[in-house]
KEDOMAR-835335 format. One record per atom (N, C-alpha, C): atom name; x, y, z. Coordinates in nm, 2 decimals. Each point is the difference from the previous one (the first is absolute). Layout:
<site atome="CA" c1="X" c2="Y" c3="Z"/>
...
REM end
This chain:
<site atome="N" c1="-1.84" c2="0.03" c3="-0.75"/>
<site atome="CA" c1="0.04" c2="0.13" c3="-0.11"/>
<site atome="C" c1="0.12" c2="0.06" c3="0.08"/>
<site atome="N" c1="0.08" c2="0.01" c3="-0.09"/>
<site atome="CA" c1="0.11" c2="0.09" c3="0.04"/>
<site atome="C" c1="-0.01" c2="0.16" c3="0.01"/>
<site atome="N" c1="0.08" c2="0.05" c3="0.13"/>
<site atome="CA" c1="0.02" c2="0.16" c3="0.00"/>
<site atome="C" c1="0.08" c2="0.02" c3="-0.03"/>
<site atome="N" c1="0.03" c2="0.15" c3="-0.09"/>
<site atome="CA" c1="0.14" c2="0.09" c3="-0.09"/>
<site atome="C" c1="0.03" c2="0.06" c3="0.17"/>
<site atome="N" c1="0.16" c2="-0.03" c3="0.03"/>
<site atome="CA" c1="0.03" c2="0.03" c3="0.17"/>
<site atome="C" c1="0.12" c2="0.12" c3="-0.07"/>
<site atome="N" c1="-0.07" c2="0.12" c3="0.08"/>
<site atome="CA" c1="0.08" c2="0.10" c3="-0.04"/>
<site atome="C" c1="0.08" c2="0.01" c3="0.10"/>
<site atome="N" c1="0.16" c2="0.03" c3="0.00"/>
<site atome="CA" c1="0.07" c2="-0.02" c3="0.10"/>
<site atome="C" c1="0.10" c2="0.10" c3="0.00"/>
<site atome="N" c1="0.08" c2="0.06" c3="0.10"/>
<site atome="CA" c1="0.08" c2="0.13" c3="0.04"/>
<site atome="C" c1="0.10" c2="-0.01" c3="-0.06"/>
<site atome="N" c1="0.09" c2="-0.09" c3="-0.08"/>
<site atome="CA" c1="0.15" c2="-0.04" c3="-0.02"/>
<site atome="C" c1="-0.01" c2="-0.13" c3="-0.02"/>
<site atome="N" c1="0.11" c2="-0.04" c3="-0.09"/>
<site atome="CA" c1="0.04" c2="-0.13" c3="-0.07"/>
<site atome="C" c1="0.10" c2="-0.10" c3="0.15"/>
<site atome="N" c1="0.01" c2="0.12" c3="0.01"/>
<site atome="CA" c1="0.05" c2="-0.10" c3="0.15"/>
<site atome="C" c1="-0.03" c2="-0.09" c3="0.08"/>
<site atome="N" c1="-0.16" c2="0.06" c3="0.03"/>
<site atome="CA" c1="-0.07" c2="-0.06" c3="0.03"/>
<site atome="C" c1="-0.07" c2="-0.17" c3="-0.04"/>
<site atome="N" c1="0.05" c2="0.03" c3="-0.13"/>
<site atome="CA" c1="-0.10" c2="-0.12" c3="-0.08"/>
<site atome="C" c1="0.11" c2="-0.16" c3="-0.02"/>
<site atome="N" c1="-0.06" c2="-0.10" c3="0.02"/>
<site atome="CA" c1="0.01" c2="-0.11" c3="0.03"/>
<site atome="C" c1="0.01" c2="-0.09" c3="-0.14"/>
<site atome="N" c1="0.00" c2="-0.12" c3="0.00"/>
<site atome="CA" c1="-0.04" c2="-0.09" c3="-0.11"/>
<site atome="C" c1="-0.10" c2="-0.04" c3="0.08"/>
<site atome="N" c1="-0.09" c2="-0.08" c3="-0.06"/>
<site atome="CA" c1="-0.15" c2="-0.05" c3="0.01"/>
<site atome="C" c1="0.03" c2="-0.12" c3="-0.15"/>
<site atome="N" c1="-0.15" c2="-0.02" c3="0.05"/>
<site atome="CA" c1="-0.05" c2="-0.11" c3="-0.12"/>
<site atome="C" c1="-0.03" c2="0.08" c3="-0.14"/>
<site atome="N" c1="0.07" c2="-0.04" c3="-0.12"/>
<site atome="CA" c1="-0.02" c2="0.09" c3="-0.09"/>
<site atome="C" c1="-0.16" c2="-0.03" c3="-0.08"/>
<site atome="N" c1="-0.05" c2="0.08" c3="-0.01"/>
<site atome="CA" c1="0.07" c2="0.16" c3="-0.07"/>
<site atome="C" c1="-0.06" c2="0.12" c3="0.14"/>
<site atome="N" c1="0.05" c2="-0.04" c3="0.13"/>
<site atome="CA" c1="-0.06" c2="0.05" c3="0.10"/>
<site atome="C" c1="0.14" c2="0.02" c3="0.07"/>
<site atome="N" c1="0.00" c2="0.09" c3="0.06"/>
<site atome="CA" c1="0.11" c2="0.07" c3="0.13"/>
<site atome="C" c1="-0.05" c2="0.03" c3="0.16"/>
<site atome="N" c1="0.11" c2="0.00" c3="0.09"/>
<site atome="CA" c1="-0.03" c2="0.04" c3="0.07"/>
<site atome="C" c1="0.03" c2="0.17" c3="0.09"/>
<site atome="N" c1="-0.09" c2="0.07" c3="0.05"/>
<site atome="CA" c1="0.05" c2="0.12" c3="-0.03"/>
<site atome="C" c1="-0.01" c2="0.03" c3="0.21"/>
<site atome="N" c1="0.14" c2="0.03" c3="0.12"/>
<site atome="CA" c1="0.02" c2="-0.05" c3="0.08"/>
<site atome="C" c1="-0.06" c2="0.16" c3="0.07"/>
<site atome="N" c1="-0.04" c2="0.08" c3="-0.08"/>
<site atome="CA" c1="-0.04" c2="0.13" c3="0.02"/>
<site atome="C" c1="-0.13" c2="0.07" c3="-0.10"/>
<site atome="N" c1="-0.13" c2="-0.07" c3="0.00"/>
<site atome="CA" c1="-0.09" c2="0.04" c3="-0.08"/>
<site atome="C" c1="-0.05" c2="0.10" c3="0.04"/>
<site atome="N" c1="0.02" c2="0.10" c3="-0.09"/>
<site atome="CA" c1="-0.09" c2="0.13" c3="-0.02"/>
<site atome="C" c1="-0.13" c2="-0.02" c3="-0.01"/>
<site atome="N" c1="-0.08" c2="-0.09" c3="-0.12"/>
<site atome="CA" c1="-0.17" c2="-0.01" c3="-0.01"/>
<site atome="C" c1="0.00" c2="-0.12" c3="-0.08"/>
<site atome="N" c1="-0.10" c2="-0.07" c3="0.02"/>
<site atome="CA" c1="0.00" c2="-0.08" c3="-0.09"/>
<site atome="C" c1="-0.13" c2="0.05" c3="-0.08"/>
<site atome="N" c1="0.01" c2="-0.02" c3="-0.14"/>
<site atome="CA" c1="-0.09" c2="0.09" c3="-0.07"/>
<site atome="C" c1="-0.06" c2="-0.10" c3="-0.10"/>
<site atome="N" c1="-0.13" c2="0.04" c3="-0.06"/>
<site atome="CA" c1="-0.05" c2="-0.10" c3="-0.09"/>
<site atome="C" c1="0.03" c2="0.01" c3="-0.19"/>
<site atome="N" c1="0.07" c2="0.12" c3="0.07"/>
<site atome="CA" c1="0.05" c2="0.10" c3="-0.15"/>
<site atome="C" c1="0.07" c2="0.07" c3="0.00"/>
<site atome="N" c1="0.16" c2="0.03" c3="-0.10"/>
<site atome="CA" c1="0.13" c2="0.08" c3="0.00"/>
<site atome="C" c1="0.01" c2="0.07" c3="-0.19"/>
<site atome="N" c1="-0.01" c2="0.09" c3="0.05"/>
<site atome="CA" c1="0.09" c2="0.05" c3="-0.12"/>
<site atome="C" c1="0.09" c2="0.12" c3="-0.03"/>
<site atome="N" c1="0.15" c2="-0.06" c3="-0.01"/>
<site atome="CA" c1="0.07" c2="0.06" c3="0.03"/>
<site atome="C" c1="0.08" c2="0.02" c3="-0.14"/>
<site atome="N" c1="0.11" c2="0.10" c3="0.06"/>
<site atome="CA" c1="0.05" c2="0.05" c3="-0.18"/>
<site atome="C" c1="0.18" c2="0.01" c3="0.09"/>
<site atome="N" c1="0.05" c2="-0.04" c3="-0.14"/>
<site atome="CA" c1="0.16" c2="0.01" c3="0.02"/>
<site atome="C" c1="0.08" c2="0.14" c3="-0.01"/>
<site atome="N" c1="-0.11" c2="0.08" c3="-0.03"/>
<site atome="CA" c1="0.05" c2="0.14" c3="0.09"/>
<site atome="C" c1="0.07" c2="0.10" c3="-0.14"/>
<site atome="N" c1="0.10" c2="0.05" c3="0.01"/>
<site atome="CA" c1="0.06" c2="0.09" c3="-0.11"/>
<site atome="C" c1="0.06" c2="-0.07" c3="0.01"/>
<site atome="N" c1="0.09" c2="-0.11" c3="0.03"/>
<site atome="CA" c1="0.14" c2="-0.06" c3="-0.07"/>
<site atome="C" c1="-0.03" c2="-0.07" c3="-0.02"/>
<site atome="N" c1="-0.11" c2="-0.10" c3="-0.03"/>
<site atome="CA" c1="-0.04" c2="-0.11" c3="-0.01"/>
<site atome="C" c1="0.11" c2="-0.11" c3="-0.04"/>
<site atome="N" c1="0.06" c2="0.00" c3="0.07"/>
<site atome="CA" c1="0.16" c2="-0.11" c3="-0.01"/>
<site atome="C" c1="-0.08" c2="-0.12" c3="0.00"/>
<site atome="N" c1="-0.07" c2="-0.05" c3="0.10"/>
<site atome="CA" c1="0.00" c2="-0.14" c3="-0.01"/>
<site atome="C" c1="-0.14" c2="-0.05" c3="-0.08"/>
<site atome="N" c1="-0.04" c2="0.13" c3="-0.08"/>
<site atome="CA" c1="-0.11" c2="-0.07" c3="-0.08"/>
<site atome="C" c1="-0.01" c2="-0.15" c3="-0.06"/>
<site atome="N" c1="-0.08" c2="-0.06" c3="0.02"/>
<site atome="CA" c1="0.00" c2="-0.07" c3="-0.09"/>
<site atome="C" c1="0.04" c2="0.01" c3="-0.18"/>
<site atome="N" c1="0.06" c2="-0.12" c3="-0.06"/>
<site atome="CA" c1="0.03" c2="0.05" c3="-0.10"/>
<site atome="C" c1="-0.07" c2="-0.10" c3="-0.11"/>
<site atome="N" c1="0.00" c2="0.05" c3="-0.13"/>
<site atome="CA" c1="-0.11" c2="-0.07" c3="-0.11"/>
<site atome="C" c1="0.02" c2="-0.18" c3="0.02"/>
<site atome="N" c1="0.11" c2="-0.03" c3="0.05"/>
<site atome="CA" c1="0.00" c2="-0.11" c3="0.00"/>
<site atome="C" c1="-0.03" c2="-0.09" c3="0.10"/>
<site atome="N" c1="-0.04" c2="0.07" c3="0.12"/>
<site atome="CA" c1="-0.04" c2="-0.03" c3="0.12"/>
<site atome="C" c1="0.13" c2="-0.02" c3="0.08"/>
<site atome="N" c1="-0.02" c2="-0.04" c3="0.15"/>
<site atome="CA" c1="0.09" c2="0.10" c3="0.12"/>
<site atome="C" c1="0.04" c2="0.12" c3="0.00"/>
<site atome="N" c1="0.05" c2="-0.02" c3="0.10"/>
<site atome="CA" c1="0.04" c2="0.14" c3="0.08"/>
<site atome="C" c1="0.12" c2="0.05" c3="-0.07"/>
<site atome="N" c1="0.02" c2="0.13" c3="-0.01"/>
<site atome="CA" c1="0.10" c2="0.11" c3="-0.13"/>
<site atome="C" c1="0.14" c2="-0.11" c3="0.13"/>
<site atome="N" c1="0.13" c2="0.05" c3="-0.02"/>
<site atome="CA" c1="0.07" c2="0.04" c3="0.05"/>
<site atome="C" c1="0.10" c2="0.10" c3="0.06"/>
<site atome="N" c1="-0.10" c2="0.17" c3="-0.03"/>
<site atome="CA" c1="0.13" c2="0.10" c3="0.04"/>
<site atome="C" c1="0.00" c2="0.02" c3="0.14"/>
<site atome="N" c1="-0.10" c2="-0.04" c3="0.09"/>
<site atome="CA" c1="0.03" c2="0.11" c3="0.09"/>
<site atome="C" c1="0.01" c2="-0.12" c3="0.13"/>
<site atome="N" c1="0.11" c2="0.03" c3="0.10"/>
<site atome="CA" c1="0.03" c2="-0.07" c3="0.14"/>
<site atome="C" c1="-0.07" c2="0.07" c3="0.12"/>
<site atome="N" c1="-0.15" c2="0.01" c3="-0.07"/>
<site atome="CA" c1="-0.08" c2="0.08" c3="0.16"/>
<site atome="C" c1="-0.11" c2="-0.19" c3="0.03"/>
<site atome="N" c1="0.05" c2="-0.04" c3="0.06"/>
<site atome="CA" c1="-0.06" c2="-0.09" c3="0.09"/>
<site atome="C" c1="-0.15" c2="0.01" c3="0.01"/>
<site atome="N" c1="-0.02" c2="0.12" c3="0.02"/>
<site atome="CA" c1="-0.19" c2="0.03" c3="0.02"/>
<site atome="C" c1="-0.03" c2="-0.03" c3="-0.14"/>
<site atome="N" c1="0.07" c2="0.10" c3="-0.12"/>
<site atome="CA" c1="-0.12" c2="0.00" c3="-0.08"/>
<site atome="C" c1="0.05" c2="-0.15" c3="-0.08"/>
<site atome="N" c1="0.08" c2="-0.07" c3="0.00"/>
<site atome="CA" c1="-0.01" c2="-0.12" c3="-0.05"/>
<site atome="C" c1="-0.07" c2="-0.10" c3="0.02"/>
<site atome="N" c1="-0.07" c2="0.00" c3="0.15"/>
<site atome="CA" c1="-0.07" c2="-0.02" c3="0.04"/>
<site atome="C" c1="-0.14" c2="0.00" c3="-0.04"/>
<site atome="N" c1="0.00" c2="0.11" c3="-0.01"/>
<site atome="CA" c1="-0.16" c2="0.04" c3="-0.08"/>
<site atome="C" c1="0.01" c2="-0.07" c3="-0.11"/>
<site atome="N" c1="0.14" c2="-0.02" c3="-0.09"/>
<site atome="CA" c1="-0.05" c2="-0.05" c3="-0.16"/>
<site atome="C" c1="0.04" c2="-0.16" c3="-0.03"/>
<site atome="N" c1="0.00" c2="-0.06" c3="0.11"/>
<site atome="CA" c1="-0.04" c2="-0.13" c3="0.00"/>
<site atome="C" c1="-0.13" c2="-0.08" c3="0.02"/>
<site atome="N" c1="-0.04" c2="-0.08" c3="-0.03"/>
<site atome="CA" c1="-0.13" c2="-0.09" c3="-0.02"/>
<site atome="C" c1="-0.03" c2="-0.07" c3="0.12"/>
<site atome="N" c1="-0.03" c2="0.12" c3="0.06"/>
<site atome="CA" c1="-0.08" c2="-0.06" c3="0.13"/>
<site atome="C" c1="-0.12" c2="0.04" c3="0.07"/>
<site atome="N" c1="-0.02" c2="-0.04" c3="0.12"/>
<site atome="CA" c1="-0.15" c2="0.14" c3="0.06"/>
<site atome="C" c1="0.06" c2="0.07" c3="0.11"/>
<site atome="N" c1="0.15" c2="0.04" c3="-0.03"/>
<site atome="CA" c1="0.05" c2="0.11" c3="0.08"/>
<site atome="C" c1="0.04" c2="0.11" c3="-0.05"/>
<site atome="N" c1="-0.05" c2="0.10" c3="0.06"/>
<site atome="CA" c1="0.04" c2="0.13" c3="-0.06"/>
<site atome="C" c1="0.10" c2="0.11" c3="0.15"/>
<site atome="N" c1="0.09" c2="0.05" c3="-0.04"/>
<site atome="CA" c1="0.05" c2="0.11" c3="0.09"/>
<site atome="C" c1="-0.08" c2="0.15" c3="-0.01"/>
<site atome="N" c1="0.01" c2="0.05" c3="0.09"/>
<site atome="CA" c1="-0.07" c2="0.14" c3="0.01"/>
<site atome="C" c1="0.11" c2="0.09" c3="0.09"/>
<site atome="N" c1="0.04" c2="0.08" c3="0.01"/>
<site atome="CA" c1="0.08" c2="0.08" c3="0.09"/>
<site atome="C" c1="0.01" c2="0.15" c3="-0.08"/>
<site atome="N" c1="0.07" c2="0.08" c3="0.06"/>
<site atome="CA" c1="-0.01" c2="0.15" c3="-0.01"/>
<site atome="C" c1="0.10" c2="0.00" c3="-0.19"/>
<site atome="N" c1="-0.01" c2="0.07" c3="-0.02"/>
<site atome="CA" c1="0.10" c2="-0.01" c3="-0.14"/>
<site atome="C" c1="0.19" c2="0.09" c3="0.04"/>
<site atome="N" c1="0.08" c2="-0.09" c3="-0.08"/>
<site atome="CA" c1="0.14" c2="0.10" c3="0.05"/>
<site atome="C" c1="0.05" c2="-0.02" c3="-0.13"/>
<site atome="N" c1="0.10" c2="0.13" c3="0.01"/>
<site atome="CA" c1="0.10" c2="0.06" c3="-0.06"/>
<site atome="C" c1="0.11" c2="0.02" c3="-0.01"/>
<site atome="N" c1="0.04" c2="-0.13" c3="0.07"/>
<site atome="CA" c1="0.17" c2="0.07" c3="0.03"/>
<site atome="C" c1="0.10" c2="0.03" c3="-0.11"/>
<site atome="N" c1="0.10" c2="0.07" c3="0.06"/>
<site atome="CA" c1="0.10" c2="0.04" c3="-0.08"/>
<site atome="C" c1="0.06" c2="-0.15" c3="-0.10"/>
<site atome="N" c1="-0.03" c2="-0.11" c3="0.07"/>
<site atome="CA" c1="0.05" c2="-0.16" c3="-0.12"/>
<site atome="C" c1="-0.12" c2="-0.03" c3="-0.04"/>
<site atome="N" c1="0.01" c2="0.02" c3="-0.15"/>
<site atome="CA" c1="-0.09" c2="0.02" c3="-0.10"/>
<site atome="C" c1="-0.05" c2="-0.15" c3="0.01"/>
<site atome="N" c1="0.05" c2="-0.14" c3="0.04"/>
<site atome="CA" c1="-0.02" c2="-0.09" c3="-0.03"/>
<site atome="C" c1="-0.10" c2="-0.10" c3="0.14"/>
<site atome="N" c1="-0.05" c2="0.10" c3="0.06"/>
<site atome="CA" c1="-0.05" c2="-0.03" c3="0.11"/>
<site atome="C" c1="-0.13" c2="0.10" c3="0.04"/>
<site atome="N" c1="-0.02" c2="0.06" c3="-0.09"/>
<site atome="CA" c1="-0.15" c2="0.08" c3="-0.01"/>
<site atome="C" c1="-0.11" c2="-0.07" c3="-0.04"/>
<site atome="N" c1="-0.10" c2="-0.01" c3="0.11"/>
<site atome="CA" c1="-0.13" c2="-0.03" c3="0.01"/>
<site atome="C" c1="-0.13" c2="0.07" c3="-0.03"/>
<site atome="N" c1="-0.04" c2="0.00" c3="-0.08"/>
<site atome="CA" c1="-0.09" c2="0.07" c3="-0.04"/>
<site atome="C" c1="-0.15" c2="-0.06" c3="-0.08"/>
<site atome="N" c1="-0.01" c2="-0.09" c3="0.04"/>
<site atome="CA" c1="-0.13" c2="-0.11" c3="-0.03"/>
<site atome="C" c1="-0.12" c2="0.07" c3="0.11"/>
<site atome="N" c1="-0.10" c2="-0.03" c3="-0.08"/>
<site atome="CA" c1="-0.11" c2="0.04" c3="0.12"/>
<site atome="C" c1="-0.12" c2="-0.07" c3="-0.06"/>
<site atome="N" c1="-0.02" c2="-0.06" c3="0.14"/>
<site atome="CA" c1="-0.12" c2="-0.09" c3="0.04"/>
<site atome="C" c1="-0.10" c2="0.04" c3="0.08"/>
<site atome="N" c1="-0.12" c2="-0.07" c3="-0.07"/>
<site atome="CA" c1="-0.17" c2="0.03" c3="0.03"/>
<site atome="C" c1="-0.05" c2="-0.10" c3="0.03"/>
<site atome="N" c1="-0.10" c2="0.00" c3="0.11"/>
<site atome="CA" c1="-0.05" c2="-0.13" c3="0.00"/>
<site atome="C" c1="-0.12" c2="0.00" c3="0.08"/>
<site atome="N" c1="-0.11" c2="-0.08" c3="-0.01"/>
<site atome="CA" c1="-0.13" c2="-0.02" c3="0.03"/>
<site atome="C" c1="0.07" c2="-0.10" c3="0.11"/>
<site atome="N" c1="-0.02" c2="0.09" c3="0.14"/>
<site atome="CA" c1="-0.01" c2="-0.10" c3="0.16"/>
<site atome="C" c1="-0.12" c2="-0.12" c3="0.01"/>
<site atome="N" c1="0.00" c2="-0.09" c3="0.06"/>
<site atome="CA" c1="-0.14" c2="-0.05" c3="0.00"/>
<site atome="C" c1="-0.13" c2="0.00" c3="0.09"/>
<site atome="N" c1="0.05" c2="0.12" c3="0.08"/>
<site atome="CA" c1="-0.07" c2="0.08" c3="0.10"/>
<site atome="C" c1="-0.09" c2="0.09" c3="-0.13"/>
<site atome="N" c1="0.05" c2="0.07" c3="-0.06"/>
<site atome="CA" c1="-0.07" c2="0.14" c3="-0.07"/>
<site atome="C" c1="-0.09" c2="-0.10" c3="-0.07"/>
<site atome="N" c1="0.05" c2="-0.11" c3="-0.07"/>
<site atome="CA" c1="-0.13" c2="-0.09" c3="-0.08"/>
<site atome="C" c1="-0.05" c2="-0.04" c3="0.04"/>
<site atome="N" c1="0.01" c2="-0.07" c3="0.14"/>
<site atome="CA" c1="-0.16" c2="-0.03" c3="0.09"/>
<site atome="C" c1="-0.04" c2="0.11" c3="-0.04"/>
<site atome="N" c1="0.01" c2="0.08" c3="0.04"/>
<site atome="CA" c1="-0.05" c2="0.15" c3="0.13"/>
<site atome="C" c1="-0.14" c2="0.03" c3="-0.12"/>
<site atome="N" c1="0.08" c2="0.03" c3="-0.14"/>
<site atome="CA" c1="-0.09" c2="0.05" c3="-0.13"/>
<site atome="C" c1="-0.08" c2="-0.16" c3="-0.06"/>
<site atome="N" c1="0.01" c2="-0.11" c3="0.05"/>
<site atome="CA" c1="-0.06" c2="-0.07" c3="-0.05"/>
<site atome="C" c1="-0.12" c2="0.03" c3="0.07"/>
<site atome="N" c1="0.02" c2="-0.01" c3="0.13"/>
<site atome="CA" c1="-0.14" c2="-0.03" c3="0.13"/>
<site atome="C" c1="-0.06" c2="0.15" c3="-0.02"/>
<site atome="N" c1="0.05" c2="0.11" c3="0.00"/>
<site atome="CA" c1="-0.06" c2="0.15" c3="-0.09"/>
<site atome="C" c1="-0.06" c2="0.00" c3="-0.12"/>
<site atome="N" c1="0.03" c2="-0.09" c3="-0.09"/>
<site atome="CA" c1="-0.10" c2="0.00" c3="-0.12"/>
<site atome="C" c1="-0.11" c2="-0.16" c3="0.02"/>
<site atome="N" c1="-0.03" c2="-0.05" c3="0.13"/>
<site atome="CA" c1="-0.03" c2="-0.08" c3="-0.02"/>
<site atome="C" c1="0.01" c2="-0.11" c3="-0.04"/>
<site atome="N" c1="0.09" c2="-0.01" c3="-0.04"/>
<site atome="CA" c1="0.04" c2="-0.13" c3="-0.08"/>
<site atome="C" c1="0.07" c2="-0.14" c3="0.11"/>
<site atome="N" c1="0.00" c2="0.09" c3="0.15"/>
<site atome="CA" c1="0.03" c2="-0.21" c3="0.06"/>
<site atome="C" c1="-0.10" c2="0.08" c3="0.16"/>
REM end
């Protein structure tokens, strides 16, 4: 079973065996993640499939590709509008899932 990798920057993501990438600075390994492309939604999937082409921010672009690696970091609203990062990522870390399953008597 492959977990979702939650990293702090796309600069720390390296190619791996598709559709998996390697994160050299894993913040969390998660069993599930929910993310939003934020208010700008510039790299949201198009109706025809694939990432949009409206944004240069590499962290937002990483959250749009089809793999198990997401970038979660504080938002930025720099004067350069092409480099704004406003994605929101929440995840369920493995230890929290195990804790809840044990508390419920499921394992």
